[in-house]
NUROPA-266685 format. One line per 4 residues: number of its first residue (from 1); for each residue y, x, z of C-alpha. Coordinates in steps of 0.2 Angstrom, whole numbers. Each point is the difference from the previous one (the first is absolute). Layout:
N
NUM> Y:X:Z; ...;
***
This chain:
394
1> 46:18:11; -13:7:-12; -15:-11:-3; -17:4:-7;
5> -15:-10:-5; -19:5:0; -11:-12:-9; -19:2:3;
9> -9:-3:-16; -15:12:1; -13:-12:7; -16:-4:-9;
13> 0:-19:4; -18:0:7; 3:-18:7; 6:-6:-17;
17> -15:-9:-8; 4:4:-18; -13:7:-12; 12:10:-11;
21> 2:14:13; 18:0:-2; 10:1:17; 9:-16:4;
25> 17:9:-1; -2:2:-18; -4:-18:-4; 13:-8:-10;
29> 10:-16:3; 14:-5:-12; -2:16:-10; 3:11:15;
33> -13:8:11; 0:-4:19; 6:17:3; 15:-2:-12;
37> 5:-16:9; 1:9:17; 10:15:-8; 12:-12:-9;
41> 4:-9:17; 7:16:6; 9:5:-16; 8:-17:0;
45> 7:3:17; 10:14:-8; 3:10:16; -15:11:1;
49> 3:19:-1; -18:5:-2; -17:-8:-4; -17:8:1;
53> -15:-9:-8; -17:6:7; -14:-1:-13; -18:6:-2;
57> -2:13:-14; -16:-8:-5; 10:-15:-6; 10:10:-12;
61> -5:-9:-15; 6:-16:8; 16:5:7; 7:12:-13;
65> 9:-14:-10; 8:-5:17; 6:18:3; 7:0:-18;
69> 9:-17:3; 10:7:15; 5:17:-8; 18:-4:-1;
73> 1:-4:19; 3:17:7; -2:-5:18; -18:-5:-2;
77> -14:12:2; -19:-2:-3; -11:11:11; -19:0:5;
81> -5:-8:16; -13:4:12; -17:-6:4; 6:-13:13;
85> 16:-10:1; 6:11:15; -2:16:-10; 9:-8:-15;
89> 15:-4:11; 0:17:8; 0:8:-17; 14:-10:-6;
93> 11:3:16; -2:19:-2; 5:-2:-18; 16:-10:5;
97> 5:13:13; 10:10:-12; 11:-15:-3; 3:-3:18;
101> 1:-19:0; 6:-9:15; -12:-15:-1; -16:-3:-10;
105> -9:-16:-6; -19:1:-1; -7:-14:-11; -17:-5:-7;
109> 0:-1:-18; -12:-16:1; 14:-10:9; 11:-4:-14;
113> 7:-17:5; 13:5:14; 17:-7:-2; 13:14:-4;
117> 11:-7:14; -13:7:12; 6:18:-3; 17:-4:7;
121> -7:-10:15; -11:15:4; 15:12:-1; 12:-11:10;
125> -13:-3:14; -5:18:2; 14:5:11; -6:10:15;
129> -18:-2:-4; -11:14:-8; -9:-13:-12; 3:-18:-6;
133> -14:-10:-7; -2:-17:-8; -13:-12:8; -6:-18:-3;
137> -7:-12:13; -18:-5:0; -3:-18:-2; -19:-1:2;
141> -9:0:16; -6:18:4; -18:3:6; -6:17:7;
145> -19:2:-3; -10:12:10; -17:2:8; 6:-10:15;
149> 4:-15:-11; 16:-8:-8; 17:1:9; 15:-10:-6;
153> 16:11:-1; 18:-6:2; 6:1:-18; 18:-1:6;
157> -2:18:6; -6:6:-17; 8:3:-17; -4:7:-17;
161> 8:17:-4; 7:2:-17; 9:13:-11; 12:7:-5;
165> 2:8:18; 16:10:4; 0:16:10; 13:13:5;
169> -7:14:-11; -1:14:13; -8:-11:13; -14:-5:-13;
173> -3:17:-6; -2:7:18; -11:-14:4; -11:3:-14;
177> -1:19:5; -7:-6:17; -12:-13:-8; -15:12:0;
181> -1:-3:19; -5:-18:-4; -14:5:-11; -12:-12:9;
185> 12:-15:-3; -1:-10:-16; 18:0:-6; 5:-14:-13;
189> 19:2:-2; 14:12:4; 7:-11:14; -16:3:10;
193> 3:19:-1; 18:-4:7; -8:-10:13; -13:13:5;
197> 14:12:3; 9:-12:12; 15:-2:-12; 10:-16:-1;
201> -4:-13:-13; 10:-15:-5; -7:-15:-10; 7:-14:-10;
205> -8:-16:-4; -4:-1:-19; -7:-13:-12; -19:0:-3;
209> 4:0:-18; 0:19:2; -19:1:-1; -10:15:-4;
213> -11:-1:-16; -17:4:7; -12:-11:-9; -1:-8:-17;
217> 6:-16:7; 16:9:6; 3:7:-17; -2:-18:-8;
221> 12:-7:14; 13:13:-5; -2:-3:-18; 2:-18:2;
225> 16:2:10; 8:11:-13; -6:-10:-15; 5:-17:8;
229> 18:0:-6; -3:5:-18; -16:-8:-5; -3:-15:-11;
233> -14:-11:7; -13:-5:-13; -15:-11:1; -15:0:-12;
237> -16:-11:-2; -16:6:-6; -16:-11:-4; -16:5:-7;
241> -18:-7:-2; -17:8:-4; -17:-8:-1; -16:6:8;
245> -14:9:-9; -17:6:7; 2:15:12; -1:5:18;
249> 18:7:3; 16:-8:-2; 16:10:-3; 15:-7:9;
253> 17:8:5; -7:17:-2; -16:-2:11; -18:-4:-4;
257> -6:-16:9; -19:-3:0; -4:-16:-8; -13:-9:-11;
261> 12:1:-16; 13:11:-7; 16:-4:-10; 1:1:-19;
265> 14:8:-9; 5:13:-13; 5:12:14; -8:0:18;
269> 5:-18:1; 9:3:17; 9:-17:0; 10:4:16;
273> 8:16:-7; 3:-9:-16; 10:-14:8; 10:13:11;
277> 4:10:-16; 6:-15:-9; 11:-5:15; 9:17:0;
281> 2:0:-19; 7:-18:3; 12:6:13; 7:13:-11;
285> 2:-12:-14; -13:8:-11; -15:-6:-10; -17:-4:7;
289> -15:12:2; -7:-4:-17; 15:6:-9; -1:17:7;
293> -19:1:1; -7:-10:-14; -17:-7:4; -5:3:-18;
297> 3:18:1; -17:10:3; 11:13:10; 0:-12:15;
301> -18:-4:0; -7:0:18; 17:8:5; 3:0:19;
305> 14:-13:3; 9:12:12; 6:8:-17; 9:-16:-4;
309> 7:-2:17; 6:18:0; 9:-3:-16; 9:-15:8;
313> 5:11:15; 6:14:-11; 12:-12:-9; 5:-7:17;
317> 4:18:6; 9:4:-16; 12:-13:4; 2:5:18;
321> -9:-15:6; -11:-3:15; -12:-14:6; 7:-10:15;
325> -15:-10:2; -14:-9:-10; -9:-16:3; -17:-3:-8;
329> -12:-15:-1; -18:2:-6; -7:-17:-7; -19:-1:0;
333> -15:-8:9; -10:17:2; 0:13:5; 8:-2:17;
337> 16:10:-2; 5:-1:19; -15:11:4; 8:14:-10;
341> 19:-4:3; 3:15:11; -8:12:-12; 10:-8:-14;
345> 16:2:9; -3:18:5; -4:4:-18; 16:-9:-7;
349> 10:9:13; -6:17:-7; 2:-5:-18; 17:-8:2;
353> 7:12:13; 6:-13:12; -5:-5:18; -14:-13:2;
357> 12:-11:9; 9:-3:-17; -16:-6:-8; -7:-17:1;
361> -18:-4:-7; -5:-18:2; -15:-10:-8; -3:-18:-4;
365> -11:-11:-10; 3:-14:-12; -11:-12:9; -14:3:-13;
369> 11:-6:-14; 2:10:-16; -8:16:-5; 3:9:16;
373> -7:-15:9; -16:1:-11; -1:19:5; 3:6:-17;
377> 13:12:4; 15:6:10; 19:-3:-2; 13:10:9;
381> 19:-3:2; 12:13:6; 18:-1:4; 10:16:3;
385> 17:3:7; 9:16:-6; 17:8:2; 7:9:-14;
389> 15:12:2; 6:0:-18; 3:-14:-12; -10:7:-15;
393> -9:-17:-2; 15:-11:3;
***
């Protein structure tokens, strides 16, 4: 039985909230793009006769290195996809016609976490069906919202559809040819095209670990899963103090807080970012912020502290590290930090490229004791938890 694979990787990732503009399938995890993780699953299966990777020609600068990586795999072809997923699959099916496959897998590049054993399960359970798809149960209560109100649905009757989906090649090709008749119906996967043509579909229950990377949070979940087994967990502590000076804006954690005073320092005196920077340096076993950015050097006069944080993050990235979570405490009588906590967390999420739920920002006083109790300045302590995938600093 001749087996072919179509991997859809021509999407623009419009729902992926990342400012880089790079489609999610080209984001890297453990030195491989998400697309490569999906490709390698089928390569490792070792029983695939042909594989077609559908890409967008506008992404050539990004994917050319991937094409070069697979030049020795003669059964893999890279072709341009269409404007929609349906068009892309139809183009790939027509491309594969000359090879006359018996069955074809259609897989989303952004679903790289499926178990390789799923391929055999799909083939074994295809039998007399025209298609076989993996599904996972829904555990949350389902509500349908309409103009008439909210209606609770029986979740036992609903499942989440996954890929790879398996089809008898000629059945899927013919169904795609007839798909134009359903132009008023929004089609979201190839099993739906089989369904609309009244063909027979089988399903097998699969784990919810086979999730699709749609959002930045999904990407981080996949990254964490892949890195979990080969990461060294490190913890770093950062502590910094800056005293007040006359002013009307206080710079803290990269945001400006209106206040009757400012913070004094050689740079912009962002005591929050300084503490975080030192915590990352500490987790890497490096020196403190003053070692890399000497306060006696005029070069750093009035410098934006995001520059210092950026250096620490670059060193973390250089060592294939990532931030698991960070816990911060601000010690001062004034200003009232809790009034600005959400803004601070949002800014730190942006600067550190981690979700808000991995950032804790708390505030406390010293019961009017010491210099913070006398309202002479602010102290910040930050504890960061990181994972490093090599042992450079061991």
